[in-house]
Structure formats: structure tokens, C-alpha cells
C-alpha positions as CSV (number, residue, x, y, z in Angstrom):
1,M,103.8,20.9,47.8
2,K,102.8,23.5,46.3
3,T,99.1,24.1,47.9
4,T,101.3,23.4,51.1
5,R,103.6,26.2,50.5
6,F,100.8,28.7,49.7
7,S,98.2,27.7,52.6
8,Q,101.7,28.2,54.9
9,L,102.3,32.2,53.0
10,S,98.8,32.7,53.4
11,G,98.9,32.1,57.5
12,M,101.8,34.1,57.8
13,L,100.2,36.7,56.2
14,V,96.7,36.1,57.6
15,A,99.4,36.1,61.2
16,C,101.2,39.8,59.9
17,G,97.7,41.2,59.4
18,I,96.0,40.5,62.4
19,A,99.4,41.0,64.5
20,A,99.2,44.8,62.4
21,A,95.4,45.3,63.5
22,G,96.9,44.5,66.9
23,F,99.5,46.9,67.0
24,A,97.3,49.5,65.5
25,M,94.6,48.8,68.1
26,H,97.7,48.8,70.9
27,I,98.7,52.4,69.7
28,S,95.4,53.6,69.5
29,G,94.3,52.8,72.6
30,A,97.4,53.8,74.3
31,S,96.8,57.6,73.1
32,A,93.5,57.6,74.1
33,Q,94.6,56.2,77.6
34,T,97.2,59.6,77.5
35,E,95.1,62.0,76.8
36,T,95.7,64.0,80.2
37,T,91.4,65.8,81.7
38,L,93.2,69.2,80.2
39,Q,93.4,67.6,76.2
40,R,89.9,66.0,76.9
41,I,88.0,69.0,78.1
42,Q,89.6,71.0,75.6
43,R,88.7,68.2,73.0
44,T,85.4,68.1,73.9
45,G,83.9,71.9,75.3
46,E,82.8,70.0,78.4
47,I,84.0,69.9,82.5
48,R,82.1,68.0,85.2
49,I,82.2,69.9,88.4
50,G,81.3,68.6,92.2
51,Y,79.4,70.9,94.7
52,A,77.7,70.8,97.6
53,N,75.2,72.8,98.7
54,E,76.4,75.4,101.3
55,A,75.9,78.7,100.4
56,P,77.1,81.0,99.3
57,F,80.1,79.1,98.0
58,A,78.3,76.8,95.4
59,Y,74.4,75.2,96.1
60,T,71.2,74.9,94.1
61,Q,68.7,77.8,93.4
62,P,65.4,77.3,93.3
63,D,65.1,76.7,89.5
64,G,67.7,74.5,89.5
65,K,70.9,76.1,88.0
66,V,73.9,75.4,90.4
67,T,75.2,78.9,91.2
68,G,77.7,80.3,93.8
69,E,81.1,82.0,94.1
70,S,82.8,78.2,93.4
71,P,80.8,77.4,90.5
72,E,80.7,80.3,88.7
73,I,84.5,81.3,88.8
74,A,85.0,77.6,87.4
75,K,82.4,78.8,84.5
76,K,85.5,82.1,84.1
77,I,88.2,80.2,84.1
78,F,87.4,77.6,82.1
79,A,85.9,79.5,79.7
80,K,89.3,80.8,79.2
81,L,90.6,77.4,78.7
82,G,88.1,76.8,75.7
83,V,85.6,75.2,77.9
84,K,81.9,76.5,77.7
85,K,79.5,73.6,79.3
86,V,80.2,73.3,82.9
87,D,77.9,70.6,84.4
88,A,77.2,70.3,87.9
89,V,77.1,66.9,89.9
90,L,75.3,67.3,93.4
91,T,77.7,65.3,96.3
92,E,77.6,65.8,99.7
93,W,80.5,67.5,101.4
94,G,82.7,64.3,102.5
95,S,82.1,62.2,99.3
96,L,83.5,65.3,97.5
97,I,87.5,63.8,97.6
98,P,86.7,60.5,97.1
99,G,83.9,61.1,94.2
100,L,86.8,63.6,92.2
101,R,89.3,60.7,92.7
102,A,86.5,58.3,91.7
103,G,86.3,59.9,88.2
104,R,82.8,61.3,88.7
105,F,83.9,65.0,88.3
106,D,86.7,66.9,87.2
107,V,87.7,69.4,89.7
108,I,86.0,70.3,93.6
109,A,84.4,73.8,92.8
110,A,82.9,74.2,95.8
111,G,85.1,76.9,98.1
112,M,86.6,73.7,99.7
113,Y,89.5,75.0,102.4
114,I,93.5,73.9,101.6
115,T,94.7,72.2,104.3
116,P,98.2,70.0,104.5
117,E,95.7,66.8,105.1
118,R,93.4,67.3,101.8
119,C,96.7,67.9,100.0
120,K,97.7,64.7,100.8
121,Q,94.5,63.2,98.7
122,V,94.4,66.2,96.1
123,A,95.8,68.7,94.3
124,F,94.5,72.3,95.4
125,A,94.9,75.6,92.5
126,D,96.2,78.1,94.8
127,P,93.6,80.1,96.6
128,Q,91.1,82.3,95.3
129,Y,89.6,83.8,98.7
130,Q,90.3,84.0,102.5
131,I,87.8,83.7,105.3
132,Q,87.3,83.2,109.0
133,D,84.8,81.5,110.8
134,T,81.5,82.2,112.9
135,L,79.1,80.9,115.0
136,L,75.3,80.7,114.7
137,V,73.5,80.9,117.7
138,L,69.6,80.8,118.7
139,K,69.0,84.6,119.2
140,G,70.5,86.2,122.3
141,N,73.4,84.0,122.6
142,P,72.2,82.2,125.7
143,K,75.3,80.4,126.5
144,K,77.0,83.8,125.0
145,L,79.1,81.4,122.8
146,H,82.2,83.7,121.2
147,S,84.8,81.1,120.9
148,Y,85.6,77.6,120.2
149,G,86.7,77.4,123.7
150,D,83.7,78.5,125.3
151,I,81.7,75.5,123.7
152,A,85.2,73.4,125.3
153,K,84.5,74.9,128.5
154,L,80.7,73.9,129.2
155,P,80.9,70.0,129.0
156,D,77.0,70.0,128.2
157,A,77.5,72.2,124.8
158,K,77.0,70.9,121.6
159,L,78.2,71.6,118.7
160,A,77.0,71.6,115.0
161,V,80.0,70.7,112.4
162,M,79.6,69.7,109.1
163,A,80.8,66.4,108.5
164,G,84.2,66.9,106.6
165,T,84.7,70.1,107.3
166,A,87.8,71.6,108.7
167,E,86.2,72.9,111.7
168,I,86.3,69.2,112.8
169,K,89.3,69.7,113.8
170,Y,89.8,73.5,114.9
171,A,86.6,72.2,117.7
172,R,89.0,69.3,118.7
173,D,92.3,70.6,119.3
174,E,90.6,73.7,121.0
175,G,89.6,70.8,123.4
176,I,85.4,70.4,122.2
177,K,85.2,66.3,122.8
178,D,83.4,64.3,120.2
179,A,80.9,63.8,122.3
180,Q,80.1,67.5,122.0
181,L,80.2,67.4,118.4
182,Q,77.0,67.0,116.2
183,Q,78.2,65.6,112.7
184,V,75.4,66.6,110.0
185,P,76.1,66.1,106.1
186,D,74.8,70.2,105.1
187,T,74.1,73.7,106.3
188,T,70.5,73.2,106.1
189,S,70.7,70.6,109.0
190,Q,73.2,72.9,111.0
191,L,70.4,75.4,110.7
192,Q,67.6,72.9,111.7
193,A,69.6,71.2,115.0
194,V,70.4,75.3,116.4
195,R,66.7,76.0,115.5
196,A,65.6,73.2,117.3
197,R,67.7,73.5,120.0
198,R,69.4,69.8,119.4
199,V,72.8,72.3,119.8
200,D,73.5,75.7,121.1
201,A,75.8,76.3,118.3
202,A,76.5,75.8,114.3
203,V,80.0,76.9,113.2
204,G,81.3,77.8,109.6
205,T,82.6,80.1,107.6
206,G,81.3,83.8,108.2
207,L,79.7,84.0,104.7
208,T,77.7,80.6,105.2
209,M,76.7,81.3,109.3
210,K,75.4,85.2,108.2
211,A,73.6,83.2,105.1
212,L,71.7,81.0,107.6
213,A,70.8,83.7,110.0
214,K,68.8,85.6,107.1
215,K,66.7,82.4,107.0
216,D,65.4,82.6,110.6
217,A,65.6,85.8,111.9
218,E,63.2,85.4,114.6
219,Q,65.3,82.5,116.0
220,V,68.3,82.8,115.2
221,E,71.5,85.3,114.7
222,V,75.2,85.6,114.1
223,T,77.1,85.3,117.2
224,S,79.4,88.6,117.4
225,Q,83.1,89.2,118.0
226,F,83.7,85.6,117.0
227,T,87.3,85.1,118.2
228,D,89.2,82.5,116.8
229,D,92.6,81.6,116.3
230,P,94.3,83.3,112.9
231,K,95.7,79.8,111.6
232,H,92.6,78.9,111.0
233,T,91.4,81.3,108.5
234,G,90.4,79.1,105.6
235,Y,91.6,79.5,102.1
236,G,89.1,77.9,99.4
237,A,90.7,76.9,96.7
238,L,89.1,74.9,92.8
239,A,90.8,71.1,93.6
240,F,92.5,68.3,91.1
241,R,92.9,65.3,91.0
242,Q,96.8,64.6,92.0
243,D,97.5,63.7,88.3
244,D,96.2,66.6,86.7
245,A,99.2,68.7,87.0
246,D,98.6,70.3,84.0
247,L,95.3,71.1,84.0
248,R,96.2,72.9,88.0
249,A,99.0,74.9,86.5
250,A,96.8,76.3,83.4
251,V,94.0,76.9,85.7
252,N,96.4,78.5,88.3
253,K,97.6,80.3,84.9
254,A,93.8,81.7,84.7
255,L,93.5,83.1,88.1
256,H,96.5,84.8,88.6
257,A,95.9,87.2,85.5
258,W,92.0,87.2,86.7
259,L,91.3,87.4,90.5
260,G,91.1,91.0,91.8
261,T,90.3,92.7,88.4
262,P,86.8,94.0,87.6
263,D,85.2,91.7,86.7
264,H,86.3,88.8,89.1
265,L,85.0,91.2,91.5
266,Q,81.5,91.8,89.9
267,T,81.3,88.2,89.6
268,V,81.4,86.9,93.0
269,A,80.3,90.9,95.0
270,P,76.5,89.0,94.7
271,F,77.5,86.6,97.3
272,G,79.3,88.5,99.8
273,F,82.8,88.4,98.4
274,D,85.0,91.5,98.3
275,K,88.6,93.0,97.9
276,A,89.1,91.6,102.0
277,N,89.1,88.2,100.8
278,L,91.8,88.4,98.3
279,T,95.6,86.4,99.2
280,T,98.2,86.4,98.3
281,K,98.9,82.7,99.9
282,T,99.5,80.1,97.3
283,A,98.2,76.2,97.7
284,D,102.4,75.3,98.1
285,E,102.6,77.5,101.3
286,I,99.4,76.0,102.9
287,C,100.0,72.7,101.4
288,S,103.1,72.8,104.0
289,G,101.8,74.4,106.8
290,K,103.6,77.5,106.3
């Protein structure tokens, strides 16, 4: 009988030990699972940003360095949050939001416009700039294109737009048919399409189109006096996963204290931005369509 009771007692102790270990593992696992992105990047001192090659917003230089208005702002803001290492993940524009949501990176730093449609998928910080669009055309603008409406009036006119951008909706809203739109993966493809006369124009932000025009000033130019709906003004911002509310709040706090300061203006000046690009609009206002 003593042997039986001892065996039973031993079994109970082993079971209790296993249960205790399991409980400890559960608590440890739960603790790891509840760590937010903000807590993780502050603990590790590292963050990953997703970007697409579109100068001057975010792009890779010949030496491999990732720069541009948005990455440079990200570096400054995250440094203020104690995050010193910023790794960059090159992604096609149309894959930025899926990549963020899938966890390939922690923030989109590509100068992405805030739109009500995108607000359903990601959480935007308040905008760091406002800007309007323009057209890239062949030298001399042979078809005299100065607006989306001009293209819509010419059934044979073709427009190159970067896939996944707000300009696709703008073009459709102004009456341009899908058959007139050539969606391409990046701005280099837009320039090539205009140069090769596969399209009559490419559309994008004023700064982007001017940068493309400088690459081949003998063949292409930016259209003068581009006419557009003021509602098409773009507001660019960093974007986060929707459950990273604390990260967004921390970034917004740092942004509001920094935007418009001499350091901010010096940081973005090399990319063509200045005080005229500042805005008081909030992400919530833009997301709600105001």
C-alpha cells in the first residue's frame, strides 16, 4: 500500500509540475503576443519601412541607399521614439498595403496619399505634405493636354498611371475610359511609355513628373497650367496597420512637434518640398471625406 500511495503522490507532483510549466509557458506566450509594434521597435531599436521607387518620395540611389522625403522623415521621427535602425523593404506600389498587413514591414513610408478607400485598410498618421498632380507629355505637348478632361475628350488618347495610385480613380471620375488607361508598376515605366509613344501622357504628383522630365528633357516635359479638381489635392502620410493605434499616436505626437521646424524644412528641401507643402488637415478629416 505504501508503494501505491507513493506512486500516486509522485504522479500528482509530476502532473502539478507539468501544469505549472504549461501555465508559465502560457503566461510567457501571452506576454509576447500582447507586445505591440511600438513596444517591440522600442525594445529592439529597429523598424522596417516599406517603400516603392518613386522620386522624390522614396527611392533607391545608385549606391543602394534608400532616401526620399518619406524615408528621411521616418528616420527622424522614429529616432525621436528611440528607434535608431530603419531597414527598408522595396515593394511595388500596388503591394505596399498587402505587404504591411501581412507583416513584411511595420510602416509604409512611400509618400502614400490618404484616401477614404485606403483608410478602410490601414491607419494613416496625419499628413506630412499636400501636393497636386500634373501631366508628363512629349516635348511640345502635341495633343495639347492640360487636364484629365482633355484626355477624356480624345477617345484615342492614352494615359499612363502607376498601378494602385489615387490617379486611377481621378481619371475615371473625369470620364477617362479604362481602355485609355495603361497601368504600369512604377514611374520609370511611365517615362518609358511616354518616350516610346505608347501613351500620350503620364500623370502623377507635380514633383514626381518634374523629376522624370529632368531625366530626358530633350524628349519630354511637364505640361504647363495643369487644371485639376482641388479635391484631387494629395495628402501624403505614413501608414500603419489598423491595430497599431499606439504607434500611430506616438508618431503623430512627434510629427506635430516637428513639422514646419527648420530641421524639418532642411530635411525635405533636397526633395523639392517647402513651406507651401505644409497642411493643417488631419488624417481623420481626409478619411471621412472632408
